[in-house]
MIRO-723781 format. One record per atom (N, C-alpha, C): residue in three letters; atom name; y, x, z; residue number from 1. Coordinates in nm, 3 decimals, always signed. Layout:
N
  type  atom       py       px       pz  seq
   ala    CA        Y        X        Z  NUM
...
REM end
This chain:
129
  type  atom       py       px       pz  seq
   met     N   -2.723   +0.698   +1.600    1
   met    CA   -2.708   +0.593   +1.636    1
   met     C   -2.569   +0.560   +1.495    1
   val     N   -2.599   +0.470   +1.402    2
   val    CA   -2.553   +0.445   +1.267    2
   val     C   -2.397   +0.433   +1.338    2
   ala     N   -2.300   +0.395   +1.186    3
   ala    CA   -2.169   +0.333   +1.212    3
   ala     C   -2.169   +0.244   +1.269    3
   ser     N   -2.071   +0.147   +1.361    4
   ser    CA   -2.043   +0.014   +1.419    4
   ser     C   -1.991   -0.033   +1.278    4
   glu     N   -1.981   -0.162   +1.278    5
   glu    CA   -1.907   -0.213   +1.180    5
   glu     C   -1.782   -0.246   +1.181    5
   gly     N   -1.738   -0.273   +1.325    6
   gly    CA   -1.562   -0.216   +1.296    6
   gly     C   -1.532   -0.122   +1.239    6
   phe     N   -1.593   +0.006   +1.290    7
   phe    CA   -1.528   +0.164   +1.259    7
   phe     C   -1.623   +0.167   +1.136    7
   ala     N   -1.706   +0.113   +1.055    8
   ala    CA   -1.666   +0.165   +0.894    8
   ala     C   -1.595   +0.082   +0.821    8
   glu     N   -1.542   -0.036   +0.890    9
   glu    CA   -1.440   -0.106   +0.808    9
   glu     C   -1.306   +0.026   +0.816    9
   phe     N   -1.276   +0.004   +0.946   10
   phe    CA   -1.182   +0.095   +0.929   10
   phe     C   -1.149   +0.228   +0.874   10
   leu     N   -1.308   +0.264   +0.891   11
   leu    CA   -1.242   +0.421   +0.762   11
   leu     C   -1.270   +0.406   +0.661   11
   arg     N   -1.337   +0.328   +0.644   12
   arg    CA   -1.301   +0.237   +0.432   12
   arg     C   -1.155   +0.187   +0.444   12
   asp     N   -1.107   +0.152   +0.519   13
   asp    CA   -0.926   +0.123   +0.446   13
   asp     C   -0.858   +0.275   +0.437   13
   leu     N   -0.940   +0.423   +0.582   14
   leu    CA   -0.837   +0.515   +0.563   14
   leu     C   -0.866   +0.538   +0.451   14
   leu     N   -0.986   +0.548   +0.385   15
   leu    CA   -1.035   +0.685   +0.250   15
   leu     C   -0.999   +0.551   +0.154   15
   ala     N   -0.905   +0.459   +0.141   16
   ala    CA   -0.955   +0.350   +0.039   16
   ala     C   -0.867   +0.502   -0.114   16
   pro     N   -0.750   +0.570   -0.077   17
   pro    CA   -0.705   +0.623   -0.118   17
   pro     C   -0.788   +0.762   -0.236   17
   ile     N   -0.856   +0.763   -0.155   18
   ile    CA   -1.017   +0.857   -0.223   18
   ile     C   -1.085   +0.795   -0.323   18
   gly     N   -1.077   +0.621   -0.373   19
   gly    CA   -1.173   +0.584   -0.423   19
   gly     C   -1.265   +0.510   -0.353   19
   arg     N   -1.361   +0.421   -0.383   20
   arg    CA   -1.412   +0.332   -0.322   20
   arg     C   -1.547   +0.369   -0.259   20
   val     N   -1.494   +0.378   -0.123   21
   val    CA   -1.621   +0.446   -0.033   21
   val     C   -1.704   +0.325   +0.007   21
   ala     N   -1.862   +0.410   +0.050   22
   ala    CA   -1.949   +0.315   +0.082   22
   ala     C   -2.017   +0.403   +0.161   22
   phe     N   -2.086   +0.280   +0.281   23
   phe    CA   -2.151   +0.349   +0.360   23
   phe     C   -2.330   +0.282   +0.385   23
   arg     N   -2.413   +0.380   +0.387   24
   arg    CA   -2.559   +0.366   +0.389   24
   arg     C   -2.652   +0.427   +0.541   24
   arg     N   -2.698   +0.329   +0.553   25
   arg    CA   -2.804   +0.411   +0.707   25
   arg     C   -2.882   +0.443   +0.587   25
   met     N   -2.908   +0.612   +0.704   26
   met    CA   -2.999   +0.699   +0.671   26
   met     C   -2.984   +0.800   +0.823   26
   phe     N   -3.190   +0.814   +0.821   27
   phe    CA   -3.197   +0.865   +0.947   27
   phe     C   -3.144   +0.866   +1.107   27
   gly     N   -3.119   +0.668   +1.084   28
   gly    CA   -3.083   +0.676   +1.273   28
   gly     C   -2.932   +0.683   +1.209   28
   lys     N   -2.845   +0.712   +1.071   29
   lys    CA   -2.703   +0.759   +1.117   29
   lys     C   -2.631   +0.704   +0.959   29
   thr     N   -2.500   +0.684   +0.959   30
   thr    CA   -2.467   +0.608   +0.837   30
   thr     C   -2.429   +0.728   +0.715   30
   gly     N   -2.445   +0.731   +0.568   31
   gly    CA   -2.381   +0.829   +0.538   31
   gly     C   -2.309   +0.743   +0.454   31
   val     N   -2.212   +0.815   +0.414   32
   val    CA   -2.021   +0.784   +0.370   32
   val     C   -2.033   +0.836   +0.195   32
   phe     N   -2.002   +0.719   +0.127   33
   phe    CA   -2.031   +0.787   -0.007   33
   phe     C   -1.929   +0.716   -0.120   33
   cys     N   -1.878   +0.846   -0.188   34
   cys    CA   -1.794   +0.811   -0.281   34
   cys     C   -1.819   +0.881   -0.418   34
   his     N   -1.828   +0.712   -0.459   35
   his    CA   -1.841   +0.729   -0.652   35
   his     C   -2.043   +0.799   -0.594   35
   gly     N   -2.105   +0.722   -0.584   36
   gly    CA   -2.293   +0.811   -0.570   36
   gly     C   -2.287   +0.876   -0.472   36
   val     N   -2.173   +1.000   -0.464   37
   val    CA   -2.161   +1.098   -0.363   37
   val     C   -2.170   +1.112   -0.233   37
   met     N   -2.250   +1.180   -0.116   38
   met    CA   -2.245   +1.139   +0.012   38
   met     C   -2.158   +1.284   +0.061   38
   phe     N   -2.056   +1.272   +0.141   39
   phe    CA   -1.940   +1.402   +0.146   39
   phe     C   -1.882   +1.312   +0.265   39
   gly     N   -1.997   +1.282   +0.325   40
   gly    CA   -1.949   +1.250   +0.520   40
   gly     C   -2.045   +1.185   +0.551   40
   val     N   -2.088   +1.209   +0.700   41
   val    CA   -2.154   +1.114   +0.806   41
   val     C   -2.157   +1.020   +0.908   41
   val     N   -2.133   +0.924   +0.972   42
   val    CA   -2.065   +0.896   +1.023   42
   val     C   -2.231   +0.869   +1.154   42
   ala     N   -2.220   +0.912   +1.273   43
   ala    CA   -2.321   +0.970   +1.367   43
   ala     C   -2.254   +0.918   +1.553   43
   asp     N   -2.253   +0.766   +1.591   44
   asp    CA   -2.205   +0.724   +1.721   44
   asp     C   -2.082   +0.746   +1.699   44
   asp     N   -2.076   +0.649   +1.558   45
   asp    CA   -1.904   +0.645   +1.576   45
   asp     C   -1.791   +0.731   +1.562   45
   thr     N   -1.845   +0.864   +1.510   46
   thr    CA   -1.761   +0.974   +1.476   46
   thr     C   -1.813   +1.009   +1.307   46
   leu     N   -1.706   +1.096   +1.309   47
   leu    CA   -1.720   +1.118   +1.109   47
   leu     C   -1.713   +1.273   +1.145   47
   tyr     N   -1.813   +1.293   +1.043   48
   tyr    CA   -1.837   +1.438   +0.979   48
   tyr     C   -1.849   +1.458   +0.829   48
   phe     N   -1.705   +1.565   +0.859   49
   phe    CA   -1.761   +1.628   +0.660   49
   phe     C   -1.795   +1.713   +0.597   49
   arg     N   -1.861   +1.671   +0.476   50
   arg    CA   -1.925   +1.789   +0.422   50
   arg     C   -1.854   +1.966   +0.414   50
   val     N   -1.959   +2.056   +0.442   51
   val    CA   -1.882   +2.193   +0.439   51
   val     C   -1.918   +2.283   +0.358   51
   asp     N   -1.884   +2.371   +0.255   52
   asp    CA   -1.944   +2.443   +0.183   52
   asp     C   -1.838   +2.557   +0.138   52
   ala     N   -1.874   +2.679   +0.179   53
   ala    CA   -1.836   +2.823   +0.149   53
   ala     C   -1.671   +2.802   +0.096   53
   asn     N   -1.668   +2.683   +0.029   54
   asn    CA   -1.543   +2.718   -0.065   54
   asn     C   -1.418   +2.625   +0.010   54
   asn     N   -1.453   +2.519   +0.104   55
   asn    CA   -1.386   +2.474   +0.217   55
   asn     C   -1.412   +2.476   +0.352   55
   arg     N   -1.438   +2.593   +0.449   56
   arg    CA   -1.499   +2.667   +0.500   56
   arg     C   -1.334   +2.652   +0.623   56
   glu     N   -1.274   +2.694   +0.535   57
   glu    CA   -1.133   +2.783   +0.619   57
   glu     C   -1.056   +2.651   +0.613   57
   thr     N   -1.041   +2.559   +0.522   58
   thr    CA   -0.960   +2.461   +0.530   58
   thr     C   -0.977   +2.313   +0.663   58
   phe     N   -1.135   +2.366   +0.684   59
   phe    CA   -1.178   +2.338   +0.783   59
   phe     C   -1.206   +2.362   +0.936   59
   ser     N   -1.205   +2.481   +0.975   60
   ser    CA   -1.213   +2.594   +1.089   60
   ser     C   -1.144   +2.499   +1.168   60
   glu     N   -1.069   +2.414   +1.205   61
   glu    CA   -1.060   +2.359   +1.337   61
   glu     C   -1.153   +2.237   +1.370   61
   ala     N   -1.230   +2.255   +1.232   62
   ala    CA   -1.400   +2.134   +1.321   62
   ala     C   -1.502   +2.268   +1.391   62
   ala     N   -1.464   +2.374   +1.347   63
   ala    CA   -1.533   +2.467   +1.334   63
   ala     C   -1.581   +2.454   +1.531   63
   ser     N   -1.476   +2.426   +1.594   64
   ser    CA   -1.487   +2.500   +1.753   64
   ser     C   -1.602   +2.354   +1.807   64
   glu     N   -1.670   +2.244   +1.740   65
   glu    CA   -1.728   +2.140   +1.766   65
   glu     C   -1.884   +2.198   +1.690   65
   pro     N   -1.967   +2.158   +1.813   66
   pro    CA   -2.102   +2.205   +1.678   66
   pro     C   -2.136   +2.079   +1.572   66
   pro     N   -2.205   +2.157   +1.486   67
   pro    CA   -2.227   +2.044   +1.363   67
   pro     C   -2.305   +1.965   +1.358   67
   leu     N   -2.331   +1.870   +1.260   68
   leu    CA   -2.466   +1.758   +1.331   68
   leu     C   -2.562   +1.808   +1.219   68
   ser     N   -2.635   +1.830   +1.296   69
   ser    CA   -2.758   +1.871   +1.363   69
   ser     C   -2.888   +1.794   +1.371   69
   tyr     N   -3.019   +1.819   +1.372   70
   tyr    CA   -3.116   +1.736   +1.383   70
   tyr     C   -3.264   +1.883   +1.454   70
   glu     N   -3.318   +1.827   +1.523   71
   glu    CA   -3.451   +1.895   +1.554   71
   glu     C   -3.579   +1.902   +1.509   71
   lys     N   -3.629   +1.996   +1.460   72
   lys    CA   -3.792   +2.009   +1.357   72
   lys     C   -3.864   +2.115   +1.414   72
   gly     N   -3.919   +2.104   +1.473   73
   gly    CA   -4.070   +2.223   +1.471   73
   gly     C   -4.019   +2.328   +1.597   73
   gly     N   -3.931   +2.174   +1.707   74
   gly    CA   -3.893   +2.298   +1.788   74
   gly     C   -3.740   +2.377   +1.773   74
   arg     N   -3.710   +2.343   +1.666   75
   arg    CA   -3.540   +2.416   +1.642   75
   arg     C   -3.504   +2.329   +1.625   75
   ser     N   -3.366   +2.332   +1.589   76
   ser    CA   -3.246   +2.270   +1.597   76
   ser     C   -3.195   +2.279   +1.443   76
   ile     N   -3.153   +2.208   +1.325   77
   ile    CA   -3.146   +2.284   +1.205   77
   ile     C   -2.987   +2.193   +1.219   77
   asp     N   -2.932   +2.368   +1.166   78
   asp    CA   -2.749   +2.298   +1.167   78
   asp     C   -2.766   +2.225   +0.958   78
   leu     N   -2.663   +2.066   +0.983   79
   leu    CA   -2.629   +2.052   +0.859   79
   leu     C   -2.514   +2.123   +0.828   79
   ser     N   -2.484   +2.081   +0.689   80
   ser    CA   -2.341   +2.148   +0.656   80
   ser     C   -2.232   +2.020   +0.648   80
   phe     N   -2.226   +1.962   +0.785   81
   phe    CA   -2.171   +1.856   +0.814   81
   phe     C   -2.076   +1.864   +0.952   81
   trp     N   -1.933   +1.890   +0.980   82
   trp    CA   -1.817   +1.954   +1.077   82
   trp     C   -1.848   +1.793   +1.136   82
   arg     N   -1.774   +1.832   +1.284   83
   arg    CA   -1.701   +1.717   +1.328   83
   arg     C   -1.581   +1.677   +1.276   83
   ala     N   -1.516   +1.556   +1.205   84
   ala    CA   -1.332   +1.610   +1.190   84
   ala     C   -1.302   +1.579   +1.307   84
   pro     N   -1.175   +1.618   +1.343   85
   pro    CA   -1.137   +1.596   +1.445   85
   pro     C   -1.072   +1.423   +1.493   85
   glu     N   -1.080   +1.380   +1.596   86
   glu    CA   -1.017   +1.288   +1.640   86
   glu     C   -0.880   +1.245   +1.545   86
   arg     N   -0.771   +1.351   +1.589   87
   arg    CA   -0.642   +1.336   +1.556   87
   arg     C   -0.664   +1.293   +1.407   87
   leu     N   -0.763   +1.295   +1.343   88
   leu    CA   -0.683   +1.279   +1.195   88
   leu     C   -0.701   +1.152   +1.168   88
   leu     N   -0.740   +1.039   +1.280   89
   leu    CA   -0.806   +0.908   +1.284   89
   leu     C   -0.626   +0.838   +1.290   89
   asp     N   -0.589   +0.909   +1.355   90
   asp    CA   -0.400   +0.831   +1.376   90
   asp     C   -0.348   +0.937   +1.258   90
   glu     N   -0.386   +1.010   +1.147   91
   glu    CA   -0.310   +1.082   +1.082   91
   glu     C   -0.371   +1.087   +0.952   91
   pro     N   -0.392   +0.908   +0.929   92
   pro    CA   -0.417   +0.877   +0.744   92
   pro     C   -0.414   +0.971   +0.610   92
   asp     N   -0.272   +1.055   +0.571   93
   asp    CA   -0.270   +1.176   +0.521   93
   asp     C   -0.303   +1.269   +0.570   93
   glu     N   -0.367   +1.319   +0.659   94
   glu    CA   -0.418   +1.459   +0.674   94
   glu     C   -0.586   +1.382   +0.648   94
   leu     N   -0.607   +1.278   +0.675   95
   leu    CA   -0.752   +1.258   +0.650   95
   leu     C   -0.798   +1.256   +0.566   95
   val     N   -0.672   +1.223   +0.448   96
   val    CA   -0.751   +1.160   +0.342   96
   val     C   -0.761   +1.364   +0.240   96
   thr     N   -0.651   +1.437   +0.260   97
   thr    CA   -0.696   +1.565   +0.219   97
   thr     C   -0.828   +1.602   +0.263   97
   trp     N   -0.890   +1.593   +0.413   98
   trp    CA   -1.029   +1.629   +0.436   98
   trp     C   -1.122   +1.601   +0.358   98
   ala     N   -1.133   +1.472   +0.396   99
   ala    CA   -1.166   +1.402   +0.260   99
   ala     C   -1.212   +1.431   +0.121   99
   arg     N   -1.111   +1.401   +0.016  100
   arg    CA   -1.127   +1.469   -0.045  100
   arg     C   -1.147   +1.614   -0.063  100
   ser     N   -1.146   +1.682   -0.009  101
   ser    CA   -1.210   +1.838   +0.034  101
   ser     C   -1.315   +1.799   -0.005  101
   ala     N   -1.370   +1.747   +0.180  102
   ala    CA   -1.548   +1.743   +0.211  102
   ala     C   -1.603   +1.658   +0.039  102
   leu     N   -1.528   +1.574   -0.006  103
   leu    CA   -1.544   +1.512   -0.155  103
   leu     C   -1.591   +1.619   -0.240  103
   ala     N   -1.505   +1.701   -0.255  104
   ala    CA   -1.535   +1.835   -0.354  104
   ala     C   -1.636   +1.908   -0.358  104
   ala     N   -1.659   +1.925   -0.176  105
   ala    CA   -1.774   +1.980   -0.151  105
   ala     C   -1.900   +1.975   -0.165  105
   ala     N   -1.856   +1.769   -0.164  106
   ala    CA   -2.019   +1.733   -0.199  106
   ala     C   -2.084   +1.729   -0.328  106
   his     N   -1.952   +1.675   -0.435  107
   his    CA   -1.954   +1.780   -0.596  107
   his     C   -2.020   +1.887   -0.595  107
   arg     N   -1.991   +1.999   -0.528  108
   arg    CA   -2.037   +2.104   -0.547  108
   arg     C   -2.136   +2.151   -0.555  108
   val     N   -2.209   +2.107   -0.418  109
   val    CA   -2.348   +2.106   -0.365  109
   val     C   -2.441   +2.050   -0.464  109
   ala     N   -2.414   +1.890   -0.505  110
   ala    CA   -2.481   +1.825   -0.589  110
   ala     C   -2.511   +1.875   -0.667  110
   ala     N   -2.363   +1.960   -0.800  111
   ala    CA   -2.375   +2.046   -0.892  111
   ala     C   -2.503   +2.133   -0.876  111
   glu     N   -2.522   +2.250   -0.748  112
   glu    CA   -2.615   +2.353   -0.721  112
   glu     C   -2.731   +2.289   -0.775  112
   arg     N   -2.744   +2.183   -0.712  113
   arg    CA   -2.916   +2.123   -0.701  113
   arg     C   -3.004   +2.108   -0.825  113
   pro     N   -3.120   +2.148   -0.844  114
   pro    CA   -3.153   +2.139   -0.971  114
   pro     C   -3.198   +2.049   -1.032  114
   pro     N   -3.197   +1.919   -1.111  115
   pro    CA   -3.162   +1.807   -1.132  115
   pro     C   -3.349   +1.749   -1.060  115
   lys     N   -3.325   +1.614   -1.034  116
   lys    CA   -3.433   +1.564   -1.001  116
   lys     C   -3.563   +1.481   -1.155  116
   arg     N   -3.663   +1.551   -1.092  117
   arg    CA   -3.754   +1.531   -1.231  117
   arg     C   -3.795   +1.406   -1.201  117
   arg     N   -3.775   +1.354   -1.314  118
   arg    CA   -3.818   +1.206   -1.342  118
   arg     C   -3.978   +1.185   -1.336  118
   arg     N   -4.022   +1.155   -1.274  119
   arg    CA   -4.234   +1.132   -1.320  119
   arg     C   -4.208   +1.007   -1.461  119
   gly     N   -4.305   +1.070   -1.539  120
   gly    CA   -4.369   +0.978   -1.641  120
   gly     C   -4.454   +0.939   -1.602  120
   ala     N   -4.516   +0.784   -1.724  121
   ala    CA   -4.592   +0.729   -1.684  121
   ala     C   -4.714   +0.812   -1.625  121
   ser     N   -4.750   +0.932   -1.713  122
   ser    CA   -4.900   +0.988   -1.683  122
   ser     C   -4.913   +1.042   -1.543  122
   glu     N   -4.792   +1.025   -1.475  123
   glu    CA   -4.795   +1.110   -1.366  123
   glu     C   -4.799   +1.024   -1.262  123
   his     N   -4.759   +0.860   -1.284  124
   his    CA   -4.764   +0.793   -1.180  124
   his     C   -4.918   +0.848   -1.127  124
   arg     N   -4.893   +0.800   -1.003  125
   arg    CA   -4.960   +0.739   -0.901  125
   arg     C   -5.076   +0.894   -0.930  125
   gly     N   -5.035   +1.000   -0.968  126
   gly    CA   -5.155   +1.119   -1.065  126
   gly     C   -5.277   +1.046   -1.097  126
   glu     N   -5.224   +0.927   -1.188  127
   glu    CA   -5.330   +0.903   -1.303  127
   glu     C   -5.327   +0.954   -1.425  127
   ala     N   -5.419   +0.953   -1.504  128
   ala    CA   -5.414   +1.023   -1.617  128
   ala     C   -5.404   +0.908   -1.676  128
   leu     N   -5.321   +0.866   -1.871  129
   leu    CA   -5.359   +0.751   -1.930  129
   leu     C   -5.467   +0.795   -2.034  129
REM end
């Protein structure tokens, strides 16, 4: 389920120190973005942060919970988003520290992806000019 409006506003206020935080509904969940990079996901008013090899140790406390996942072809696909401990919602400074780490991971992941290839006019709907 997507983030409730109240929870999204609560997070926006808490995460303001990292920059302008935006939310976008996607695949039945809510993506959490800063400067166009998705560093978190909210599902059922639960916050998940982006994890990679560089911040996995920082987020070791979150490893006890299952990561965000989805079912495909009869198997569970784990995403690289780990559940933020609920205590962080009462500890804004630490929440911001985790958010900055997740944002850095999101930037690293984005940098590793090959650039999106833009379709030229001749490739539009497979039509040749």
